All heavy atoms as an XYZ file, in Angstrom:
801
protein
N       0.738     -1.204      0.031
C      -0.044     -0.001     -0.024
C       0.856      1.245     -0.012
O       0.587      2.194     -0.690
C      -0.930     -0.067      1.266
C      -2.090      0.803      1.054
C      -3.084      0.525      2.136
N      -2.689      1.111      3.399
C      -3.190      0.959      4.569
N      -4.207      0.082      4.688
N      -2.766      1.510      5.585
N       1.944      1.244      0.748
C       2.881      2.382      0.859
C       3.571      2.576     -0.528
O       3.685      3.696     -0.977
C       3.891      2.187      1.921
C       4.909      3.310      2.061
C       5.892      3.146      3.119
O       6.014      2.090      3.751
N       6.700      4.081      3.310
N       4.004      1.503     -1.224
C       4.596      1.709     -2.454
C       3.684      2.280     -3.530
O       4.008      3.053     -4.352
C       5.199      0.381     -2.923
C       6.422     -0.062     -2.162
C       6.948     -1.498     -2.547
O       6.193     -2.184     -3.256
N       8.089     -1.756     -2.158
N       2.418      1.843     -3.432
C       1.393      2.290     -4.378
C       1.138      3.808     -4.119
O       1.052      4.587     -5.081
C       0.089      1.549     -4.128
C      -1.038      1.927     -5.141
C      -2.259      1.096     -4.789
C      -3.392      1.542     -5.715
N      -4.641      0.732     -5.487
N       1.073      4.203     -2.844
C       0.904      5.631     -2.513
C       2.109      6.451     -2.960
O       1.963      7.551     -3.506
C       0.703      5.783     -1.000
C       0.598      7.142     -0.547
C      -0.721      7.814     -0.979
N      -0.773      9.210     -0.456
C      -1.625     10.091     -0.817
N      -2.462      9.794     -1.771
N      -1.586     11.286     -0.275
N       3.267      5.963     -2.777
C       4.542      6.621     -3.180
C       4.514      6.830     -4.654
O       4.879      7.889     -5.123
C       5.727      5.781     -2.706
S       7.306      6.599     -3.020
N       4.202      5.815     -5.431
C       4.137      5.927     -6.875
C       3.113      7.010     -7.314
O       3.391      7.754     -8.225
C       3.843      4.593     -7.504
C       3.909      4.567     -9.019
C       3.704      3.206     -9.576
C       3.718      3.281    -11.062
N       3.548      1.930    -11.718
N       1.942      6.987     -6.670
C       0.936      7.970     -6.934
C       1.372      9.402     -6.740
O       1.211     10.246     -7.565
C      -0.337      7.680     -6.115
C      -1.398      8.728     -6.177
C      -2.217      8.857     -7.276
C      -1.494      9.658     -5.159
C      -3.180      9.839     -7.317
C      -2.471     10.674     -5.170
C      -3.299     10.781     -6.252
N       2.058      9.603     -5.657
C       2.546     10.945     -5.271
C       3.635     11.369     -6.277
O       3.648     12.522     -6.726
C       3.078     11.037     -3.823
C       3.776     12.335     -3.565
C       1.927     10.855     -2.852
N       4.579     10.517     -6.607
C       5.627     10.806     -7.602
C       4.999     11.190     -8.966
O       5.407     12.150     -9.608
C       6.560      9.722     -7.730
C       7.540      9.622     -6.580
C       8.516      8.450     -6.817
C       9.488      8.308     -5.697
N      10.460      7.208     -5.913
N       3.963     10.417     -9.340
C       3.321     10.624    -10.624
C       2.693     12.069    -10.637
O       2.703     12.840    -11.565
C       2.348      9.551    -10.961
O       3.011      8.315    -10.988
C       1.655      9.771    -12.252
N       1.980     12.327     -9.455
C       1.279     13.576     -9.360
C       2.294     14.761     -9.410
O       1.991     15.767    -10.056
C       0.447     13.604     -8.104
C      -0.492     14.776     -7.975
C      -1.446     14.614     -6.843
C      -2.406     15.765     -6.843
N      -3.512     15.555     -5.894
N       3.390     14.629     -8.712
C       4.404     15.672     -8.746
C       4.991     15.841    -10.135
O       5.154     16.982    -10.580
C       5.571     15.292     -7.775
C       5.298     15.523     -6.273
C       6.465     14.971     -5.501
C       5.140     17.001     -5.985
N       5.204     14.802    -10.837
C       5.705     14.884    -12.195
C       4.707     15.600    -13.116
O       5.053     16.425    -13.901
C       6.039     13.490    -12.816
C       7.323     12.914    -12.455
C       8.511     13.618    -13.127
O       8.349     14.281    -14.149
O       9.626     13.381    -12.654
N       3.426     15.267    -12.961
C       2.388     15.841    -13.747
C       2.209     17.298    -13.510
O       1.865     18.133    -14.410
C       1.058     15.149    -13.628
C       1.056     13.662    -14.128
O       1.941     13.385    -14.932
O       0.183     12.912    -13.722
N       2.436     17.778    -12.256
C       2.116     19.158    -11.835
C       3.403     19.933    -11.672
O       3.327     21.088    -11.140
C       1.289     19.190    -10.663
C      -0.073     18.543    -10.820
C      -0.897     18.557     -9.506
O      -0.375     18.882     -8.463
N      -2.134     18.128     -9.603
N       4.541     19.455    -11.995
C       5.785     20.153    -11.661
C       5.920     21.516    -12.288
O       6.646     22.392    -11.789
C       7.014     19.243    -11.984
C       7.359     19.114    -13.396
C       8.569     18.229    -13.510
C       9.053     18.048    -15.002
N      10.206     17.142    -15.036
N       5.286     21.763    -13.406
C       5.389     23.071    -14.048
C       4.692     24.162    -13.205
O       5.024     25.381    -13.306
C       4.824     23.084    -15.468
C       5.565     22.184    -16.414
C       7.006     22.626    -16.614
O       7.332     23.766    -16.574
N       7.853     21.611    -16.776
N       3.683     23.763    -12.399
C       2.894     24.757    -11.632
C       3.313     24.794    -10.158
O       2.731     25.579     -9.410
C       1.418     24.406    -11.742
C       0.825     24.482    -13.082
C       0.680     23.122    -13.707
O       0.482     22.189    -13.010
O       0.839     23.052    -14.940
N       4.251     23.957     -9.714
C       4.529     23.819     -8.293
C       5.302     25.072     -7.693
O       4.976     25.454     -6.600
C       5.332     22.565     -7.988
C       4.555     21.285     -8.097
C       5.444     20.064     -7.840
C       3.414     21.272     -7.096
N       6.185     25.573     -8.468
C       6.993     26.635     -7.962
C       6.835     27.885     -8.859
O       6.930     27.816    -10.072
C       8.500     26.339     -7.918
C       8.729     25.100     -6.991
C       9.357     27.458     -7.499
C      10.147     24.545     -6.995
N       6.553     28.982     -8.246
C       6.393     30.265     -8.958
C       7.784     30.796     -9.360
O       8.746     30.855     -8.544
C       5.681     31.319     -8.086
C       4.313     30.817     -7.718
C       5.654     32.678     -8.781
C       3.651     31.742     -6.670
N       7.933     31.070    -10.589
C       9.286     31.620    -11.105
C       9.100     33.121    -11.170
O       7.976     33.671    -11.150
C       9.613     30.983    -12.416
O       8.611     31.173    -13.363
C       9.944     29.537    -12.351
N      10.252     33.834    -11.247
C      10.249     35.240    -11.369
C      10.638     35.844    -10.077
O      11.574     35.370     -9.414
N       9.977     36.947     -9.647
C      10.425     37.694     -8.461
C      10.280     36.926     -7.175
O      11.099     37.036     -6.283
C       9.537     39.005     -8.346
C       9.749     39.929     -9.476
O      10.840     39.923    -10.133
O       8.885     40.785     -9.756
N       9.329     36.026     -7.106
C       9.116     35.253     -5.882
C      10.062     34.038     -5.840
O      10.200     33.436     -4.777
C       7.714     34.731     -5.829
S       6.475     36.049     -5.717
N      10.716     33.708     -6.889
C      11.572     32.557     -6.858
C      12.775     32.662     -5.909
O      13.244     31.690     -5.324
C      12.161     32.328     -8.297
N      13.207     33.866     -5.641
C      14.376     34.112     -4.672
C      14.029     33.672     -3.333
O      14.870     33.215     -2.589
C      14.769     35.576     -4.692
C      15.289     36.038     -6.057
O      15.746     35.143     -6.891
O      15.316     37.254     -6.290
N      12.794     33.779     -2.913
C      12.356     33.427     -1.543
C      12.029     31.959     -1.393
O      11.764     31.493     -0.293
C      11.156     34.364     -1.186
N      11.952     31.175     -2.483
C      11.565     29.809     -2.388
C      12.400     29.006     -1.404
O      11.870     28.274     -0.606
C      11.506     29.184     -3.784
C      11.173     27.668     -3.695
C       9.847     27.321     -3.444
C      12.119     26.725     -3.699
C       9.578     25.951     -3.310
C      11.864     25.358     -3.625
C      10.502     24.985     -3.361
N      13.736     29.012     -1.583
C      14.579     28.148     -0.781
C      14.406     28.451      0.675
O      14.301     27.521      1.521
C      16.062     28.386     -1.128
N      14.328     29.732      1.084
C      14.116     30.103      2.457
C      12.746     29.571      2.965
O      12.667     29.084      4.054
C      14.201     31.605      2.581
O      13.968     31.988      3.933
N      11.732     29.771      2.188
C      10.403     29.324      2.556
C      10.300     27.756      2.685
O       9.733     27.275      3.582
C       9.316     29.892      1.575
N      10.963     27.127      1.721
C      10.964     25.650      1.699
C      11.655     25.153      3.015
O      11.191     24.233      3.610
C      11.729     25.155      0.454
C      11.618     23.700      0.293
C      10.463     23.109     -0.194
C      12.705     22.861      0.537
C      10.432     21.700     -0.359
C      12.639     21.552      0.421
C      11.493     20.899     -0.086
N      12.796     25.812      3.408
C      13.446     25.426      4.561
C      12.529     25.635      5.799
O      12.441     24.757      6.633
C      14.785     26.231      4.744
C      15.898     25.833      3.877
S      16.585     24.244      4.365
C      17.220     24.590      5.980
N      11.963     26.799      5.869
C      11.166     27.181      7.023
C       9.950     26.345      7.224
O       9.688     25.875      8.349
C      10.801     28.653      6.946
O      11.963     29.449      6.836
C       9.953     29.132      8.143
N       9.235     26.109      6.120
C       7.965     25.454      6.316
C       7.950     23.969      5.952
O       7.018     23.267      6.351
C       6.870     26.114      5.402
C       6.655     27.590      5.820
C       7.111     28.631      5.011
C       6.091     27.840      7.052
C       6.972     29.898      5.384
C       5.888     29.202      7.385
C       6.336     30.170      6.582
N       8.956     23.427      5.291
C       8.964     22.063      4.924
C      10.086     21.272      5.580
O       9.844     20.173      6.100
C       9.116     21.845      3.418
S       7.729     22.603      2.494
N      11.244     21.775      5.532
C      12.414     21.047      6.052
C      12.563     21.084      7.578
O      12.625     20.105      8.262
C      13.709     21.477      5.366
C      14.933     20.773      5.958
C      13.657     21.184      3.844
N      12.610     22.334      8.128
C      12.850     22.498      9.578
C      11.799     21.731     10.431
O      12.225     20.992     11.348
C      12.772     24.021      9.998
C      14.021     24.768      9.741
C      13.980     26.022      9.351
C      15.295     24.148      9.945
C      15.135     26.775      9.107
C      16.439     24.866      9.655
C      16.370     26.146      9.259
O      17.497     26.857      9.076
N      10.509     21.831     10.154
C       9.566     21.127     11.051
C       9.797     19.632     11.016
O       9.546     18.959     12.036
C       8.212     21.512     10.474
C       8.420     22.772      9.688
C       9.802     22.657      9.177
N      10.151     19.087      9.892
C      10.283     17.643      9.784
C      11.680     17.168     10.274
O      11.757     16.059     10.843
C      10.089     17.304      8.305
C       9.899     15.831      7.988
C       8.455     15.409      8.110
N       8.386     13.998      8.051
C       7.640     13.351      7.176
N       7.073     14.031      6.226
N       7.564     12.035      7.120
N      12.677     17.918      9.985
C      14.079     17.483     10.305
C      14.311     17.237     11.761
O      15.115     16.356     12.125
C      15.064     18.522      9.842
S      15.832     18.111      8.324
N      13.637     17.945     12.624
C      13.953     17.799     14.065
C      13.078     16.816     14.791
O      13.186     16.643     15.983
C      13.906     19.176     14.703
C      14.937     20.141     14.209
C      14.556     21.304     13.465
C      16.259     19.910     14.396
C      15.490     22.098     12.937
C      17.182     20.738     13.873
C      16.846     21.866     13.156
N      12.213     16.154     14.036
C      11.355     15.127     14.686
C      12.101     13.897     15.005
O      11.963     13.372     16.124
C      10.107     14.836     13.814
C       9.128     15.965     13.579
C       8.053     15.578     12.569
C       8.503     16.381     14.901
N      12.808     13.379     14.066
C      13.561     12.069     14.245
C      14.577     11.949     13.124
O      14.543     12.606     12.076
C      12.631     10.928     14.207
O      12.125     10.672     12.935
N      15.562     11.015     13.308
C      16.499     10.789     12.230
C      15.813     10.277     10.982
O      16.237     10.637      9.903
C      17.399      9.712     12.813
C      17.340      9.857     14.257
C      15.923     10.295     14.531
N      14.779      9.563     11.120
C      14.029      8.973      9.890
C      13.394     10.147      9.164
O      13.390     10.176      7.931
C      13.017      7.988     10.345
C      13.543      6.656     10.865
C      14.010      6.759     12.340
O      13.669      7.739     13.035
O      14.674      5.851     12.795
N      12.877     11.152      9.897
C      12.265     12.285      9.242
C      13.280     13.103      8.535
O      13.073     13.685      7.450
C      11.452     13.129     10.180
C      10.160     12.479     10.667
O       9.411     12.123      9.785
O       9.921     12.294     11.820
N      14.462     13.197      9.094
C      15.552     14.015      8.501
C      15.983     13.279      7.202
O      16.184     13.964      6.204
C      16.789     14.052      9.443
O      16.503     14.806     10.550
N      16.050     11.939      7.210
C      16.355     11.237      5.972
C      15.288     11.380      4.926
O      15.559     11.484      3.690
C      16.598      9.743      6.301
C      17.940      9.409      6.963
C      18.007      7.908      7.299
C      19.050      9.661      5.914
N      14.022     11.437      5.373
C      12.926     11.653      4.426
C      13.101     12.967      3.735
O      12.937     13.059      2.550
C      11.581     11.600      5.180
C      10.468     11.970      4.279
C       9.827     11.031      3.430
C       9.933     13.287      4.297
C       8.772     11.400      2.580
C       8.885     13.643      3.470
C       8.331     12.690      2.627
N      13.457     14.004      4.476
C      13.688     15.345      3.935
C      14.791     15.289      2.819
O      14.626     15.852      1.794
C      14.053     16.363      4.999
S      12.642     16.829      6.080
N      15.852     14.615      3.232
C      17.002     14.498      2.257
C      16.585     13.808      0.986
O      16.864     14.234     -0.136
C      18.198     13.772      2.892
N      15.870     12.692      1.132
C      15.378     11.946     -0.060
C      14.358     12.746     -0.845
O      14.379     12.661     -2.101
C      14.765     10.628      0.367
C      15.745      9.620      0.821
N      16.706      9.012     -0.079
C      16.060      9.082      2.033
C      17.491      8.215      0.601
N      17.058      8.199      1.879
N      13.482     13.559     -0.174
C      12.615     14.357     -0.916
C      13.238     15.456     -1.731
O      12.917     15.673     -2.874
C      11.545     14.952      0.078
C      10.428     15.680     -0.569
C       9.437     14.934     -1.253
C      10.366     17.028     -0.547
C       8.360     15.589     -1.819
C       9.248     17.702     -1.123
C       8.290     16.974     -1.814
N      14.217     16.081     -1.087
C      15.028     17.073     -1.797
C      15.694     16.471     -3.014
O      15.756     17.058     -4.133
C      16.052     17.754     -0.848
C      15.228     18.640      0.153
C      17.079     18.644     -1.608
C      16.114     19.102      1.326
N      16.319     15.273     -2.836
C      17.000     14.567     -4.001
C      15.963     14.288     -5.061
O      16.311     14.448     -6.225
C      17.606     13.331     -3.399
C      18.396     12.598     -4.456
C      19.025     11.344     -3.817
C      19.691     10.516     -4.871
N      20.283      9.220     -4.283
N      14.810     13.824     -4.649
C      13.757     13.504     -5.665
C      13.399     14.752     -6.477
O      13.299     14.679     -7.724
C      12.535     12.903     -5.012
C      11.467     12.493     -6.003
S       9.906     11.949     -5.193
C       9.342     13.472     -4.532
N      13.183     15.848     -5.755
C      12.798     17.096     -6.526
C      13.956     17.554     -7.419
O      13.694     17.987     -8.556
C      12.490     18.267     -5.489
C      11.247     17.998     -4.644
C      11.142     19.168     -3.633
C      10.002     17.906     -5.507
N      15.215     17.421     -6.936
C      16.333     17.712     -7.838
C      16.341     16.806     -9.053
O      16.566     17.312    -10.210
C      17.623     17.575     -7.045
C      18.876     17.668     -7.881
N      19.372     18.915     -8.204
C      19.715     16.775     -8.393
C      20.466     18.719     -8.996
N      20.667     17.459     -9.101
N      16.182     15.512     -8.844
C      16.232     14.569    -10.008
C      15.068     14.741    -10.913
O      15.171     14.452    -12.134
C      16.219     13.140     -9.473
C      17.562     12.737     -8.833
O      18.598     13.346     -9.166
N      17.509     11.751     -7.977
N      13.951     15.310    -10.468
C      12.813     15.629    -11.346
C      13.065     16.843    -12.169
O      12.294     17.141    -13.129
C      11.568     15.905    -10.488
C      10.890     14.740     -9.889
S       9.523     15.132     -8.809
C       8.521     16.194     -9.862
N      14.157     17.537    -11.840
C      14.461     18.856    -12.540
C      13.275     19.783    -12.484
O      12.769     20.367    -13.444
C      14.868     18.633    -13.993
C      16.118     17.747    -14.153
C      16.564     17.782    -15.515
N      17.682     16.772    -15.721
C      18.935     16.921    -15.318
N      19.243     17.905    -14.628
N      19.811     15.928    -15.582
N      12.752     19.871    -11.229
C      11.623     20.794    -10.953
C      11.978     22.229    -11.366
O      12.923     22.793    -10.822
C      11.282     20.673     -9.493
C       9.988     21.302     -9.012
C       8.749     20.637     -9.648
C       9.885     21.207     -7.497
N      11.248     22.878    -12.253
C      11.493     24.256    -12.587
C      11.412     25.168    -11.409
O      10.468     25.132    -10.616
C      10.421     24.585    -13.643
C       9.896     23.267    -14.096
C      10.092     22.287    -12.950
N      12.475     26.016    -11.272
C      12.508     26.933    -10.126
C      13.079     26.399     -8.793
O      13.193     27.096     -7.812
N      13.321     25.051     -8.750
C      13.846     24.451     -7.608
C      15.346     24.506     -7.716
O      16.035     23.741     -8.446
C      13.443     22.985     -7.429
C      13.881     22.322     -6.204
C      13.262     22.611     -5.001
C      14.918     21.381     -6.220
C      13.675     21.999     -3.825
C      15.339     20.779     -5.050
C      14.776     21.083     -3.851
N      15.997     25.518     -6.989
C      17.424     25.720     -7.070
C      18.146     24.960     -5.932
O      18.174     25.363     -4.797
C      17.750     27.205     -6.995
C      17.035     28.077     -8.038
C      17.313     29.527     -7.807
C      17.477     27.678     -9.423
N      18.619     23.808     -6.262
C      19.245     22.916     -5.318
C      20.383     23.495     -4.611
O      20.553     23.381     -3.375
C      19.637     21.515     -5.977
O      18.552     21.026     -6.700
C      20.081     20.542     -4.939
N      21.241     24.229     -5.369
C      22.433     24.874     -4.806
C      22.029     25.899     -3.745
O      22.604     26.011     -2.687
C      23.284     25.489     -5.927
C      23.861     24.428     -6.808
C      24.372     26.319     -5.310
C      24.809     23.522     -6.116
N      20.983     26.698     -4.102
C      20.506     27.713     -3.121
C      19.954     27.076     -1.825
O      20.223     27.513     -0.746
C      19.404     28.613     -3.709
C      18.955     29.740     -2.897
C      17.968     30.575     -3.573
O      17.622     30.372     -4.749
O      17.394     31.470     -2.863
N      19.271     25.946     -1.981
C      18.729     25.234     -0.872
C      19.896     24.651      0.037
O      19.827     24.750      1.230
C      17.763     24.098     -1.343
C      17.077     23.327     -0.232
C      16.184     24.250      0.617
C      16.234     22.236     -0.786
N      20.889     24.088     -0.683
C      22.021     23.525      0.078
C      22.755     24.682      0.819
O      23.169     24.493      1.970
C      22.988     22.813     -0.880
C      22.275     21.545     -1.348
C      24.358     22.487     -0.200
C      23.066     20.770     -2.440
N      22.813     25.843      0.160
C      23.423     26.979      0.811
C      22.691     27.360      2.100
O      23.259     27.700      3.152
C      23.490     28.179     -0.121
C      24.153     29.391      0.421
O      25.278     29.233      0.925
O      23.582     30.456      0.396
N      21.368     27.343      2.022
C      20.560     27.685      3.184
C      20.763     26.592      4.275
O      20.806     26.944      5.458
C      19.058     27.743      2.842
C      18.675     29.018      2.274
O      19.055     30.060      2.784
N      17.892     29.035      1.194
N      20.889     25.350      3.952
C      21.058     24.270      4.884
C      22.377     24.439      5.603
O      22.536     24.314      6.815
C      20.979     22.883      4.236
C      19.518     22.671      3.713
C      21.458     21.763      5.107
C      19.341     21.439      2.865
N      23.481     24.717      4.807
C      24.814     24.845      5.382
C      24.814     26.079      6.295
O      25.365     26.035      7.377
C      25.882     25.009      4.263
C      27.227     25.424      4.809
C      25.988     23.706      3.524
N      24.199     27.186      5.858
C      24.143     28.410      6.732
C      23.412     28.074      8.060
O      23.832     28.524      9.121
C      23.528     29.534      5.999
C      24.372     30.125      4.900
O      25.599     29.949      4.955
N      23.809     30.768      3.947
N      22.330     27.347      7.977
C      21.600     27.000      9.225
C      22.403     26.115     10.100
O      22.424     26.301     11.309
C      20.223     26.311      8.798
N      23.061     25.126      9.545
C      23.867     24.211     10.317
C      25.101     24.960     10.974
O      25.361     24.790     12.185
C      24.351     23.056      9.483
N      25.701     25.817     10.205
C      26.872     26.605     10.733
C      26.404     27.505     11.867
O      27.048     27.601     12.919
C      27.434     27.465      9.587
O      27.873     26.578      8.522
C      28.665     28.214     10.013
N      25.240     28.161     11.684
C      24.728     29.025     12.692
C      24.421     28.230     13.976
O      24.686     28.670     15.098
N      23.875     27.047     13.799
C      23.508     26.177     14.986
C      24.810     25.802     15.670
O      24.831     25.802     16.894
C      22.768     24.967     14.521
O      21.558     25.302     13.982
N      25.832     25.467     14.940
C      27.100     25.021     15.630
C      27.757     26.197     16.375
O      28.305     25.971     17.439
C      28.076     24.493     14.556
C      27.641     23.142     13.924
C      28.597     22.802     12.777
C      27.603     22.116     14.979
N      27.705     27.355     15.832
C      28.360     28.527     16.481
C      27.539     28.924     17.713
O      28.106     29.507     18.671
C      28.437     29.697     15.566
C      29.632     29.652     14.598
C      29.463     29.649     13.265
C      30.915     29.574     15.141
C      30.528     29.531     12.402
C      32.008     29.438     14.284
C      31.790     29.449     12.921
O      32.847     29.405     12.064
N      26.275     28.587     17.777
C      25.465     28.959     18.907
C      25.493     27.967     20.022
O      24.878     28.130     21.121
C      23.975     29.182     18.522
S      23.815     30.665     17.449
N      26.149     26.777     19.837
C      26.222     25.761     20.865
C      27.112     26.202     22.016
O      28.105     26.838     21.802
C      26.803     24.476     20.300
C      25.863     23.646     19.475
S      26.758     22.149     19.034
C      25.435     21.301     18.250
N      26.745     25.701     23.192
C      27.624     25.901     24.342
C      28.692     24.802     24.220
O      28.610     23.861     23.460
C      26.852     25.785     25.622
O      26.415     24.397     25.767
C      25.752     26.706     25.760
N      29.731     24.935     25.099
C      30.801     24.004     25.041
C      30.318     22.592     25.477
O      30.701     21.565     24.913
C      31.927     24.430     26.000
C      33.176     23.607     25.926
C      34.321     24.126     26.772
O      34.339     25.361     26.934
O      35.127     23.330     27.215
N      29.357     22.525     26.485
C      28.834     21.237     26.912
C      27.988     20.587     25.809
O      28.087     19.420     25.588
C      27.941     21.440     28.172
C      28.723     21.806     29.358
O      29.975     21.522     29.389
O      28.118     22.366     30.328
N      27.203     21.385     25.131
C      26.444     20.796     24.006
C      27.299     20.285     22.875
O      27.073     19.269     22.260
C      25.424     21.883     23.395
C      24.332     22.251     24.390
C      23.534     23.458     23.872
O      24.086     24.369     23.169
O      22.334     23.552     24.231
N      28.338     21.048     22.577
C      29.322     20.550     21.529
C      29.951     19.288     21.947
O      30.132     18.329     21.146
C      30.344     21.654     21.288
N      30.292     19.149     23.256
C      30.884     17.900     23.759
C      29.923     16.709     23.604
O      30.322     15.586     23.233
N      28.676     16.995     23.851
C      27.650     15.910     23.744
C      27.502     15.486     22.267
O      27.409     14.277     21.992
C      26.335     16.399     24.267
C      26.244     16.572     25.773
C      24.909     17.183     26.234
O      23.980     17.157     25.482
O      24.905     17.600     27.385
N      27.527     16.460     21.350
C      27.451     16.095     19.930
C      28.653     15.300     19.512
O      28.529     14.366     18.800
C      27.361     17.358     19.117
S      25.790     18.214     19.179
N      29.857     15.655     19.970
C      31.081     14.973     19.689
C      31.007     13.527     20.134
O      31.337     12.575     19.405
C      32.296     15.670     20.212
C      33.614     15.055     19.978
C      33.894     14.978     18.410
C      34.764     15.792     20.628
N      30.547     13.279     21.365
C      30.441     11.955     21.927
C      29.420     11.152     21.173
O      29.525      9.929     21.051
C      30.154     12.034     23.385
C      31.295     12.535     24.226
N      32.567     11.980     24.191
C      31.357     13.611     25.058
C      33.319     12.664     25.008
N      32.640     13.651     25.518
N      28.376     11.762     20.674
C      27.338     11.059     19.902
C      27.872     10.527     18.643
O      27.439      9.462     18.170
C      26.164     11.998     19.649
N      28.757     11.286     17.996
C      29.326     10.816     16.741
C      30.508      9.749     16.920
O      30.753      9.009     15.986
C      29.917     11.960     15.914
C      28.811     12.845     15.322
C      28.686     14.150     15.762
C      27.944     12.372     14.352
C      27.690     14.937     15.212
C      26.982     13.096     13.797
C      26.848     14.439     14.267
N      31.081      9.767     18.077
C      32.129      8.730     18.330
C      31.572      7.495     18.821
O      31.324      6.550     18.818
C      33.121      9.270     19.332
C      33.845     10.556     18.963
C      34.742     11.049     20.062
C      34.678     10.362     17.658
């Protein structure tokens, strides 16, 4: 059932990809809005949700979605991660380091 639903959603995205993203003056704000309303809320729920976000971004990139600027989105992600790292306390950074080891 999940595979059937996944195929349905991918087909629908492919069919409607020309209308999904507004191009022109509003296109500059897309990456920021996508991060704020789509990626952030999902990324911090669980590791699985973070992976879902990564796979969804990869899927949109592979679809060659008009107006979806992958580089701009990656730039926003790197800036957000960098900002988060600089705002960590020394204890929080130590906990992150131990989690990776």
